[in-house]
C-alpha positions as CSV (number, residue, x, y, z in Angstrom):
1,M,-76.8,-31.8,4.7
2,K,-74.3,-34.7,4.9
3,N,-74.6,-35.3,1.2
4,S,-73.8,-31.6,0.6
5,K,-70.6,-31.8,2.6
6,L,-69.6,-35.0,0.8
7,I,-70.1,-33.4,-2.6
8,L,-68.1,-30.3,-1.5
9,V,-65.2,-32.4,-0.3
10,T,-65.3,-34.5,-3.5
11,L,-65.2,-31.4,-5.7
12,S,-62.3,-30.0,-3.8
13,I,-60.2,-33.2,-4.2
14,V,-61.0,-33.3,-7.9
15,G,-60.0,-29.7,-8.3
16,L,-56.7,-30.3,-6.5
17,L,-56.0,-33.3,-8.7
18,A,-56.8,-31.3,-11.8
19,T,-54.5,-28.4,-10.7
20,S,-51.6,-30.7,-9.9
21,C,-51.8,-32.2,-13.4
22,D,-52.0,-28.8,-15.2
23,P,-48.5,-28.2,-16.7
24,S,-49.2,-24.4,-16.6
25,V,-49.0,-24.5,-12.8
26,E,-45.5,-24.8,-11.4
27,S,-44.9,-27.1,-8.6
28,P,-43.4,-25.6,-5.4
29,G,-39.6,-25.3,-5.5
30,S,-39.4,-25.9,-9.3
31,E,-37.2,-22.8,-9.7
32,D,-35.1,-23.5,-6.6
33,V,-32.4,-25.4,-8.6
34,S,-29.1,-25.4,-6.7
35,Q,-26.0,-24.4,-8.5
36,V,-22.4,-24.9,-7.3
37,T,-20.1,-21.8,-7.3
38,Y,-16.4,-22.3,-6.9
39,L,-14.7,-19.5,-5.0
40,P,-11.6,-18.1,-6.6
41,K,-8.2,-18.9,-5.0
42,I,-4.9,-17.1,-5.5
43,T,-1.6,-18.9,-4.8
44,L,1.5,-16.8,-4.8
45,D,4.8,-18.1,-6.2
46,G,7.8,-17.2,-4.1
47,D,7.8,-15.4,-0.8
48,V,5.0,-13.1,0.5
49,N,7.7,-10.7,1.8
50,T,10.8,-10.1,-0.4
51,V,13.8,-8.0,0.5
52,L,16.1,-7.1,-2.3
53,P,19.8,-6.3,-1.8
54,C,20.7,-2.7,-2.5
55,D,22.7,-3.6,-5.5
56,T,19.9,-5.3,-7.3
57,E,19.6,-4.2,-10.9
58,T,16.2,-5.5,-11.9
59,Y,13.3,-7.3,-10.3
60,S,11.0,-9.9,-12.0
61,D,8.0,-10.7,-10.0
62,P,7.4,-14.5,-9.6
63,G,3.7,-14.0,-10.0
64,A,0.8,-16.0,-8.8
65,I,-1.8,-18.5,-10.1
66,A,-5.6,-17.9,-9.8
67,E,-8.1,-20.8,-10.0
68,A,-11.7,-21.6,-9.3
69,G,-12.8,-25.2,-9.0
70,G,-9.4,-26.4,-10.2
71,T,-9.6,-24.4,-13.4
72,E,-7.1,-21.6,-13.9
73,I,-8.8,-18.1,-14.3
74,E,-7.5,-14.7,-15.3
75,L,-5.2,-13.0,-12.8
76,F,-4.9,-9.2,-12.5
77,T,-1.7,-7.7,-11.1
78,S,-0.9,-4.1,-10.0
79,I,2.1,-2.5,-8.3
80,S,2.4,0.6,-6.3
81,G,5.4,2.3,-4.7
82,T,4.9,3.5,-1.1
83,Y,7.0,6.6,-1.1
84,Y,8.1,7.4,-4.6
85,G,5.1,6.2,-6.7
86,G,5.5,4.1,-9.8
87,T,3.6,1.1,-11.2
88,T,6.7,-1.2,-11.5
89,V,9.3,-2.3,-9.0
90,D,12.1,0.0,-10.1
91,G,14.7,1.2,-7.6
92,A,14.7,1.8,-3.8
93,D,11.2,1.9,-2.2
94,I,8.7,-0.4,-0.5
95,Y,6.3,-1.8,-3.1
96,S,2.9,-3.4,-2.7
97,V,2.1,-6.0,-5.4
98,S,-1.6,-6.9,-5.4
99,Y,-3.2,-9.8,-7.2
100,S,-6.9,-10.1,-7.9
101,A,-9.2,-12.6,-9.7
102,Y,-12.9,-13.2,-10.1
103,N,-15.0,-16.3,-10.6
104,D,-17.9,-16.6,-13.0
105,D,-20.2,-15.1,-10.4
106,G,-18.0,-12.0,-9.9
107,I,-16.8,-13.1,-6.5
108,P,-13.3,-11.6,-5.9
109,A,-10.2,-13.0,-4.4
110,T,-7.1,-10.9,-3.5
111,A,-3.6,-11.5,-2.4
112,F,-0.6,-9.3,-1.7
113,R,3.2,-9.3,-1.8
114,E,5.5,-6.7,-0.2
115,V,8.8,-6.0,-2.0
116,V,11.4,-4.0,-0.1
117,W,14.2,-2.6,-2.3
118,E,16.7,-1.0,0.0
119,P,19.0,1.7,-1.3
120,C,22.8,1.3,-0.9
121,N,24.2,3.6,1.8
122,G,26.2,6.5,0.3
123,D,29.4,7.7,1.7
124,L,27.9,11.1,2.5
125,V,30.6,12.7,0.4
126,T,29.5,11.7,-3.1
127,S,26.0,10.3,-2.3
128,I,23.5,10.8,0.5
129,A,21.3,7.8,-0.5
130,G,20.6,5.2,2.1
131,V,18.5,3.9,4.9
132,Y,18.4,6.0,8.1
133,T,17.0,6.0,11.5
134,C,15.7,9.2,13.0
135,S,18.1,9.1,16.0
136,S,16.7,12.3,17.6
137,L,13.6,14.3,16.8
138,V,12.1,17.4,18.4
139,R,8.8,18.9,17.3
140,S,8.1,22.5,18.5
141,P,5.6,22.9,20.0
142,G,5.5,19.3,21.2
143,Y,8.0,16.9,22.6
144,A,11.2,15.0,21.8
145,T,11.6,11.4,20.7
146,A,14.4,9.2,19.3
147,D,15.2,6.1,17.3
148,I,12.2,6.0,15.0
149,G,12.1,5.0,11.3
150,P,13.3,3.9,8.9
151,I,13.7,7.0,6.6
152,I,14.8,6.4,3.1
153,I,16.7,8.8,0.9
154,K,16.7,7.7,-2.7
155,D,19.0,8.7,-5.5
156,L,16.6,9.9,-8.3
157,G,19.4,10.7,-10.7
158,N,21.1,13.9,-11.9
159,G,22.1,14.9,-8.3
160,I,18.5,14.8,-7.1
161,Y,17.5,12.9,-3.9
162,G,14.0,12.2,-2.6
163,I,13.3,11.8,1.1
164,S,10.6,9.4,2.2
165,D,9.3,11.6,5.0
166,A,10.3,15.3,5.4
167,I,9.2,15.4,9.0
168,G,11.4,12.5,10.2
169,G,8.6,9.9,10.5
170,W,6.7,11.9,13.1
171,Y,3.2,10.8,12.1
172,E,4.1,7.6,10.2
173,H,6.4,6.0,12.9
174,E,6.1,8.0,16.1
175,Y,2.3,8.1,16.1
176,G,2.0,4.8,14.1
177,Y,-0.3,6.2,11.5
178,G,1.6,4.5,8.6
179,P,3.0,5.8,5.3
180,D,-0.1,7.6,4.3
181,Y,0.8,10.2,6.9
182,S,4.4,10.7,5.8
183,A,5.4,14.0,4.2
184,K,6.4,12.5,0.8
185,G,7.5,14.3,-2.4
186,L,10.2,16.6,-1.1
187,T,13.5,16.5,-3.0
188,I,17.0,17.8,-2.4
189,V,19.4,18.8,-5.2
190,A,23.0,18.1,-4.2
191,N,25.2,20.7,-5.8
192,D,28.3,19.7,-3.7
193,I,27.7,17.3,-0.9
194,A,31.1,17.7,0.7
195,A,30.6,21.4,0.9
196,N,27.1,21.1,2.2
197,D,25.8,22.9,-0.9
198,F,22.2,21.9,-1.5
199,T,19.2,23.3,-3.2
200,L,16.1,22.5,-1.2
201,N,12.8,21.7,-3.1
202,N,11.0,23.4,-0.3
203,T,7.4,22.3,-0.5
204,T,5.4,19.1,-0.2
205,S,1.7,18.9,0.4
206,T,1.1,15.2,0.9
207,L,0.0,15.4,4.6
208,P,-3.8,14.7,4.9
209,W,-4.4,18.0,6.8
210,G,-3.1,20.2,4.0
211,G,-0.5,23.0,4.0
212,T,3.0,22.8,2.8
213,I,6.2,21.5,4.4
214,T,9.4,23.5,3.9
215,L,13.0,22.5,4.5
216,S,15.1,25.2,6.1
217,E,18.2,23.1,7.0
218,F,20.0,20.1,5.5
219,T,23.5,19.6,6.8
220,V,25.6,16.5,6.2
221,D,28.3,15.3,8.7
222,A,30.1,12.6,6.7
223,A,32.5,11.7,9.6
224,A,29.5,11.0,12.0
225,G,27.4,9.5,9.3
226,T,24.5,11.9,10.0
227,I,22.3,14.5,8.4
228,S,20.7,17.3,10.4
229,V,17.4,18.5,9.1
230,T,14.9,21.2,10.0
231,S,11.5,21.3,8.4
232,E,8.6,23.6,9.1
233,W,4.8,23.5,8.7
234,P,3.7,27.1,8.7
235,A,0.0,26.3,8.4
236,Y,0.0,24.8,11.8
237,G,3.0,26.5,13.4
238,Y,5.1,23.3,13.8
239,T,8.9,22.9,13.4
240,W,10.7,19.6,13.4
241,K,14.5,19.3,14.1
242,Y,15.9,15.9,13.6
243,T,19.0,13.9,13.0
244,L,19.2,11.1,10.5
245,T,21.8,8.4,11.2
246,Q,22.7,5.8,8.6
247,I,21.7,2.3,9.5
């Protein structure tokens, strides 16, 4: 019996040795070869937040450098205007410049720059462009508030002006929801500013809840530096009356 056990153990050892020498049998961990991956890194040139004077004529982005493991890699850049759209920094708006890059394993890196191009304040006789605060605002039904903003009015050319938020910043600034909740896209045609002769482009449908916003009043007081506006949202029965005061 002892001899049988000894023979069995001996055969097991021989079999193990034979298997370990067989090149067709992979050793444990033979495929677990470690590889180093270098994470991508983006370094911005210039300031993260840039404010341009209103009389700026052109803007050239300082760019950024993307690298992985000390080697420069391809950098992708995109630009979007917050209120007036566009894919280049061109005229008054708040722009988001985004940079992205990927390493060899497809791992991404992103970085951002904000560029604020302020409009020059008009004299409210020949131009209504400018930066405004909503010095008073009443929503009916609802409540009253004051001193929220900023609201931008941009000169789009040919006597046409675009307002960044047709409801005075109610959801964007008062509620703090951000620019995705501003009523963008509404324009005003200034036929004769001094005579308060305006043609109102009466619809915009950029609010997430749908429906259209209409302007029913737009009156300039050049001496006071204010614009009185009334806008309506018939789908929900809301009316906003507000005063814009140049900053």
